N, C-alpha and C positions, 0 to 999 in steps of 0.2 A: 329790266332784264338782268343787269349786272348783279342785282341783289339775289336773284334766283341762282346764278352760278356761284356766288359767294357762299350761299347757304349750302349748296351741293358740295362745295369744297370743304366746308366746315363739318360735313357729315350729318347735317341736320335733315330730318325727314321733311321733304318739301311739301307733302300733303298737309302737314300741320299749318302751313302758311297759305293754304288754298290753291297751291299750284299742283296740278296733276297733268303730267305729260299725256298727250293724246294717245300715244302708243309707245311701247317699249322700243328701244333702239334695236336694230337688226344688223348684227355683224356680217351676216351673209350678204345683205344688201349693200353694206358699206364696202365690202370687197369689190363689188361691181362699180363702185363710184370713185375709186382711187386712181384711176388711170392718169389723171393730171398730176397727182401727188407723187407718183412713182418716178417722175423725171428728176426730182430733187431728193426725195426721201428714200429712194431705192425700191426695188421690186418687192422686198419683204419688210419694208419699214426700217431697214438698216441702211442709212445713208452712206454713200461712197463719196459724197460731196462734203468737204470740210466746212462749207458755209451753211449746210442744212442739218438740223438735228435728227437723231433717230426718233422714230415715232412708235416703233414696235414695243409693246409692253408698257407704254406710257399710261399714266392714270387717266381713266376715262373722263372724269369731271374736269380735269386740267385741259384735256384736248378740246372738250366742248367749250369751255370758257375762252381758251385761246382763239379758236376758230370764230366764235361769236365776236370777240374783240377785233380780230382782223376784218371781219365783215363790216362791222360798224365804223371802223376807222379809229377806234380807241387805242388799238395796238398798231404800230406802224411797221410795215415791211413792204417794199415796192411790189414784189411778186405776190406775196400772200394776200395783200389787200385786194388785188385784182381777182385772184382765184376764189377767195372766200366770198366776195361780193355776190357770186352766182349761186352760193349754197343756201338751201332752205334750212329751217330748223331740223327737219327730218334728215336731210343729207348730213348735217353736222353731227347729229346723234348717231347715225349709222356709221359714218366714217370713224368717229371716236370709239364706238363699240368694237369695230373691226380691229383697229390698231391696239386697243387695250386688251383684246382677246389673244393676241399673239404671245405665245410663251417664250420667255427669254431664259436661257441657261447662263448662270454666272459662274465663271471659273476663276477663283482667286489666283493671283500669281504665285 
């Protein structure tokens, strides 16, 4: 499974390697699944907690990879390992699609 996410991050077409997601990620469904995430990562994906990163506008394959690693225990964080353990592949894809779809405006100083 790590290989799949590494390939996605590398920008390689996963179909070439025989991996075809069952369905496309659904950002609208992801929005319905982020209630737990909002406690640390903010209502809009912009964290007010200095210990939690912003998720809004983050790159989708990175979010998928990170959540999958938290779920498997390959990536360690006391809270995230517990939260991610309950997520299905579809949940991870949908949540990642939602946060990645949030538009961020950057205003240089």
